[in-house]
RODO-2510 file (C-alpha; in nm, 4 decimals, decimal comma):
residues 283
     n   res          X          Y          Z
     1     x     1,9079    -1,4062    -1,8884
     2     x     1,9907    -1,1968    -1,5803
     3     x     1,8017    -1,3821    -1,2362
     4     x     1,6702    -1,3083    -0,9615
     5     x     1,8704    -1,5563    -0,7696
     6     x     2,1797    -1,3591    -0,9577
     7     x     2,0751    -1,0556    -0,8683
     8     x     2,1276    -1,1801    -0,4539
     9     x     2,4240    -1,3120    -0,5233
    10     x     2,5663    -0,9588    -0,7022
    11     x     2,3762    -0,7884    -0,3905
    12     x     2,5248    -0,9859    -0,1509
    13     x     2,8640    -1,0068    -0,3701
    14     x     2,8499    -0,6058    -0,3169
    15     x     2,8303    -0,6183     0,0183
    16     x     3,1582    -0,6776     0,1121
    17     x     3,2994    -0,4135    -0,0143
    18     x     3,1772    -0,1890     0,2439
    19     x     2,8697    -0,0421     0,0549
    20     x     2,5045    -0,0134     0,2029
    21     x     2,2824    -0,2748     0,0991
    22     x     1,8999    -0,3554     0,2115
    23     x     1,5130    -0,4113     0,0880
    24     x     1,2688    -0,1463     0,0158
    25     x     1,0119    -0,4040     0,0366
    26     x     0,8913    -0,7136    -0,0829
    27     x     0,6976    -0,8476    -0,3907
    28     x     0,3279    -1,0133    -0,3841
    29     x     0,5134    -1,3574    -0,3010
    30     x     0,7204    -1,2039    -0,0309
    31     x     1,0678    -1,1525    -0,2554
    32     x     1,2965    -0,8942    -0,0969
    33     x     1,3270    -0,6078    -0,3758
    34     x     1,7097    -0,5411    -0,2751
    35     x     1,8520    -0,1973    -0,3082
    36     x     2,2556    -0,0818    -0,2971
    37     x     2,3448     0,2421    -0,2445
    38     x     2,7115     0,4368    -0,3366
    39     x     2,8571     0,7518    -0,2055
    40     x     2,7976     0,9973     0,0110
    41     x     2,6875     1,3738     0,0466
    42     x     2,3931     1,6353     0,0670
    43     x     2,1845     1,5033    -0,2379
    44     x     2,0596     1,1463    -0,3663
    45     x     2,0082     1,0074    -0,7112
    46     x     1,7967     0,6846    -0,7416
    47     x     1,8209     0,4367    -1,0601
    48     x     1,5387     0,1749    -1,0969
    49     x     1,5330    -0,1345    -1,3160
    50     x     1,3662    -0,4525    -1,3819
    51     x     0,9643    -0,3258    -1,3303
    52     x     0,8905    -0,5101    -1,6522
    53     x     0,9759    -0,8995    -1,6022
    54     x     1,0792    -0,9709    -1,9415
    55     x     1,3378    -0,6781    -1,9171
    56     x     1,6097    -0,8242    -1,7625
    57     x     1,8818    -0,6637    -1,9547
    58     x     1,8032    -0,3168    -1,7512
    59     x     1,8624    -0,5080    -1,4437
    60     x     2,1828    -0,6713    -1,5672
    61     x     2,2749    -0,2605    -1,7149
    62     x     2,2192    -0,1465    -1,3640
    63     x     2,4167    -0,4025    -1,1776
    64     x     2,7401    -0,3289    -1,4411
    65     x     2,7115     0,0549    -1,3566
    66     x     2,7260    -0,0489    -1,0288
    67     x     3,0397    -0,2307    -1,0711
    68     x     3,1846     0,0189    -1,2550
    69     x     3,0780     0,3261    -1,0035
    70     x     3,2041     0,1138    -0,7038
    71     x     3,5279     0,2404    -0,6155
    72     x     3,4493     0,6085    -0,7286
    73     x     3,3823     0,8725    -0,4727
    74     x     3,1228     1,0742    -0,6852
    75     x     3,0077     1,3382    -0,3758
    76     x     2,6536     1,1792    -0,3677
    77     x     2,4289     0,9465    -0,2729
    78     x     2,3628     0,7039    -0,5443
    79     x     2,0791     0,4370    -0,4914
    80     x     2,0379     0,1538    -0,7169
    81     x     1,6878    -0,0960    -0,7119
    82     x     1,8179    -0,3064    -0,9783
    83     x     1,4911    -0,5168    -0,9971
    84     x     1,1761    -0,3994    -0,8960
    85     x     0,9802    -0,6861    -1,0342
    86     x     1,1007    -0,9943    -0,8698
    87     x     0,8134    -1,2206    -0,9392
    88     x     0,8099    -1,1157    -1,2922
    89     x     1,1519    -1,2054    -1,3280
    90     x     1,1120    -1,5175    -1,1497
    91     x     0,7839    -1,6012    -1,3979
    92     x     1,0371    -1,5276    -1,7149
    93     x     1,3611    -1,7165    -1,6001
    94     x     1,1893    -2,0049    -1,3839
    95     x     0,7830    -2,0442    -1,5456
    96     x     0,4347    -2,0891    -1,3428
    97     x     0,6486    -2,3813    -1,1510
    98     x     0,8018    -2,1830    -0,9441
    99     x     0,4793    -2,0840    -0,7636
   100     x     0,3553    -2,4002    -0,6317
   101     x    -0,0074    -2,4272    -0,6388
   102     x    -0,0644    -2,1305    -0,7851
   103     x     0,1058    -2,2472    -1,1227
   104     x    -0,2558    -2,2624    -1,3002
   105     x    -0,3728    -1,9580    -1,2066
   106     x    -0,0811    -1,7481    -1,3499
   107     x    -0,0834    -1,9368    -1,6220
   108     x    -0,4620    -1,8745    -1,7172
   109     x    -0,3607    -1,5040    -1,6560
   110     x    -0,1359    -1,5728    -1,9405
   111     x    -0,3967    -1,6541    -2,1238
   112     x    -0,3353    -2,0544    -2,1268
   113     x     0,0028    -2,0142    -2,2101
   114     x     0,2784    -2,1767    -1,9971
   115     x     0,5611    -1,9405    -2,1816
   116     x     0,6257    -1,6700    -1,9838
   117     x     0,9214    -1,4938    -2,1729
   118     x     0,7293    -1,1959    -2,3165
   119     x     0,5520    -1,1665    -1,9803
   120     x     0,5683    -0,7504    -1,8302
   121     x     0,3541    -0,7600    -1,5287
   122     x     0,4091    -0,8436    -1,1454
   123     x     0,2790    -1,2053    -1,0467
   124     x    -0,0743    -1,0869    -0,9837
   125     x    -0,0934    -0,9722    -1,3445
   126     x    -0,0777    -0,6012    -1,2925
   127     x     0,2186    -0,3745    -1,5248
   128     x     0,3732    -0,2016    -1,2665
   129     x     0,4534     0,0856    -1,4703
   130     x     0,1422     0,2313    -1,5115
   131     x     0,0175     0,1361    -1,1471
   132     x     0,1799     0,4912    -0,9910
   133     x    -0,0658     0,7730    -0,8707
   134     x     0,0130     1,0046    -1,1793
   135     x    -0,2842     1,0385    -1,4313
   136     x    -0,3359     0,6554    -1,2873
   137     x    -0,5918     0,4715    -1,5690
   138     x    -0,5763     0,7635    -1,8471
   139     x    -0,2597     0,5813    -2,0576
   140     x    -0,3954     0,5136    -2,4613
   141     x    -0,2632     0,1407    -2,3656
   142     x    -0,4278     0,0785    -2,0238
   143     x    -0,6196    -0,2146    -1,9447
   144     x    -0,8749    -0,3392    -1,6849
   145     x    -0,7883    -0,7029    -1,6833
   146     x    -0,4936    -0,8506    -1,5018
   147     x    -0,2823    -1,0464    -1,7900
   148     x     0,0688    -0,9908    -1,9201
   149     x     0,0886    -0,6337    -1,9811
   150     x    -0,0789    -0,2878    -1,9430
   151     x    -0,3444    -0,3840    -1,6608
   152     x    -0,3427    -0,0687    -1,4113
   153     x    -0,4617    -0,2877    -1,1023
   154     x    -0,7537    -0,2345    -0,9188
   155     x    -0,6630     0,1122    -0,7916
   156     x    -0,3173     0,3251    -0,7963
   157     x    -0,0816     0,1766    -0,5783
   158     x    -0,2780    -0,1095    -0,5439
   159     x     0,0502    -0,3348    -0,5523
   160     x     0,3280    -0,3835    -0,2920
   161     x     0,5953    -0,3461    -0,5509
   162     x     0,4739     0,0277    -0,6704
   163     x     0,4124     0,1195    -0,3207
   164     x     0,7619     0,0070    -0,1841
   165     x     0,9193     0,1985    -0,4306
   166     x     0,7753     0,5398    -0,3929
   167     x     0,7883     0,4909    -0,0067
   168     x     1,1359     0,4544    -0,0801
   169     x     1,1744     0,7686    -0,3147
   170     x     0,9660     0,9941    -0,0561
   171     x     1,2165     0,9070     0,2006
   172     x     1,5307     0,8831     0,0159
   173     x     1,3951     1,2524    -0,1504
   174     x     1,6287     1,1997    -0,4925
   175     x     1,6952     1,5071    -0,6828
   176     x     1,6881     1,3056    -0,9805
   177     x     1,5793     0,9496    -1,1351
   178     x     1,6629     0,7473    -1,3778
   179     x     1,4652     0,4334    -1,4834
   180     x     1,6415     0,1490    -1,7228
   181     x     1,3623    -0,0326    -1,9396
   182     x     1,4058    -0,2012    -2,2853
   183     x     1,4119    -0,1308    -2,6093
   184     x     1,4174     0,1429    -2,8453
   185     x     1,7164     0,3651    -2,7363
   186     x     1,4851     0,6622    -2,6552
   187     x     1,4633     0,8932    -2,3350
   188     x     1,1584     0,9935    -2,1949
   189     x     1,1103     1,3001    -1,9718
   190     x     0,8030     1,4974    -1,9774
   191     x     0,5014     1,4499    -1,7952
   192     x     0,3353     1,8131    -1,7723
   193     x     0,6014     2,0189    -1,6509
   194     x     0,5596     2,4068    -1,7268
   195     x     0,8130     2,6983    -1,7467
   196     x     1,1378     2,6886    -1,5279
   197     x     1,1119     2,2772    -1,4662
   198     x     1,0162     2,1845    -1,8443
   199     x     1,3758     2,4213    -1,9399
   200     x     1,5437     2,2111    -1,6354
   201     x     1,4297     1,8810    -1,7219
   202     x     1,4489     1,9223    -2,1359
   203     x     1,8448     2,0792    -2,0635
   204     x     1,9192     1,7305    -1,8776
   205     x     1,7334     1,5093    -2,0897
   206     x     1,9262     1,6601    -2,3597
   207     x     2,2669     1,5821    -2,1990
   208     x     2,1562     1,2401    -2,1232
   209     x     2,0808     1,2256    -2,5121
   210     x     2,4133     1,3388    -2,5996
   211     x     2,5962     1,0771    -2,3791
   212     x     2,3996     0,7992    -2,5093
   213     x     2,3121     0,8513    -2,8544
   214     x     1,9762     0,8397    -2,7627
   215     x     1,6590     1,0100    -2,9414
   216     x     1,4852     1,2271    -2,7186
   217     x     1,0865     1,1960    -2,6793
   218     x     0,8833     1,5247    -2,6793
   219     x     0,5532     1,4615    -2,4842
   220     x     0,4218     1,1862    -2,2981
   221     x     0,3271     0,9413    -2,5961
   222     x    -0,0215     0,9259    -2,4159
   223     x     0,1440     0,7438    -2,1384
   224     x     0,0674     0,7896    -1,7641
   225     x     0,0854     0,5799    -1,4354
   226     x     0,4494     0,5296    -1,4650
   227     x     0,6970     0,5691    -1,2244
   228     x     0,9028     0,8792    -1,4130
   229     x     0,5016     1,0083    -1,4330
   230     x     0,4928     1,0192    -1,0565
   231     x     0,8273     1,1497    -0,9946
   232     x     0,7666     1,4504    -1,2058
   233     x     0,4158     1,5183    -1,1001
   234     x     0,4183     1,4247    -0,7495
   235     x     0,8133     1,5583    -0,6722
   236     x     0,8790     1,8116    -0,9255
   237     x     1,2524     1,6425    -1,0054
   238     x     1,3714     1,5449    -1,3141
   239     x     1,2978     1,2199    -1,3871
   240     x     1,3538     0,9962    -1,7367
   241     x     1,2765     0,6648    -1,8776
   242     x     1,5911     0,5324    -2,0685
   243     x     1,4570     0,2837    -2,3446
   244     x     1,7873     0,0602    -2,3616
   245     x     1,8907    -0,1868    -2,6410
   246     x     1,8992    -0,1076    -3,0301
   247     x     1,5131    -0,1827    -3,1917
   248     x     1,6565    -0,4150    -3,3971
   249     x     1,6474    -0,6718    -3,1486
   250     x     1,3242    -0,8794    -3,0463
   251     x     1,1891    -0,9838    -2,6874
   252     x     1,3438    -1,2070    -2,5065
   253     x     1,6483    -0,9632    -2,5703
   254     x     2,0019    -1,1836    -2,4945
   255     x     2,2257    -1,0053    -2,2038
   256     x     2,4502    -0,9104    -2,5028
   257     x     2,1814    -0,6735    -2,6152
   258     x     2,3408    -0,4349    -2,3845
   259     x     2,6843    -0,4342    -2,4604
   260     x     2,6709    -0,0918    -2,7170
   261     x     2,4526     0,0750    -2,4530
   262     x     2,7042     0,0091    -2,1654
   263     x     3,0301     0,0565    -2,3837
   264     x     2,8859     0,4222    -2,5063
   265     x     2,7884     0,5862    -2,1947
   266     x     2,8763     0,3024    -1,8676
   267     x     2,8332     0,5983    -1,5946
   268     x     2,5246     0,7919    -1,6715
   269     x     2,3746     0,8681    -1,3448
   270     x     2,7271     1,0095    -1,1945
   271     x     2,7624     1,2562    -1,5373
   272     x     2,4074     1,3843    -1,4870
   273     x     2,4006     1,4850    -1,1438
   274     x     2,7654     1,6781    -1,2041
   275     x     2,5793     1,8179    -1,5256
   276     x     2,2774     1,9143    -1,2979
   277     x     2,5236     2,0952    -1,0376
   278     x     2,7537     2,2949    -1,3238
   279     x     2,4108     2,4033    -1,4127
   280     x     2,2513     2,5350    -1,1116
   281     x     1,9835     2,2637    -1,1052
   282     x     2,0118     2,1170    -0,7524
   283     x     1,8280     2,2221    -0,4560
***
């Protein structure tokens, strides 16, 4: 699997090309959350991945896109935050041993199981993609107890990882965000938009579906508290959750699971930005 250590190596290597790199903040256990910026221009786009620990293939997909786009003059600022949940990734890759004296606490959060290969949450047992201030706590699968998945946290933005990406997003003021998850090859785009905003976001989502071959999901699927939800409801911008990888795969997904997705559409954020520009959807 693609690990946090490999990500840090890739970010360090990419910095040698003169691109901007940095950190948006740190995790519960103090691991930095890196970002890489490509391009220049008046507008910005943010791509995130790895908010769920077991979905390391989304991080790898983002890194492969970074290398693919690296030499292009794209005409806007493209920010990648490839791993929003570094503690979770380390739990999946190295287990609770990597957390020293907290090993027992983490195994207890995992129901007494030392196998973290299916873990989604951060190291506090909070599912980060239900911790945003966007109808927080109203999702159909939300739970109120810390564990491997679906726990909403004590309150919206209780976690340093969600606060970090929210603050970074408000600072960057993107015109579009994409979030890579796995699996299912579907696209989610709705969260209460109306009229012109809904028409705009649906048009961009339909274009993304045509490029990727993914199924477009209309409605919210009774989810809430996600990064996409927050971007749509609080910032009023198009924001999409893309579930990579065919449903024929099961977790834990091998790195090769993204090969067909990447071959189909390796530079999606660039194409979506250009479509928005050509369609008059940019501010």
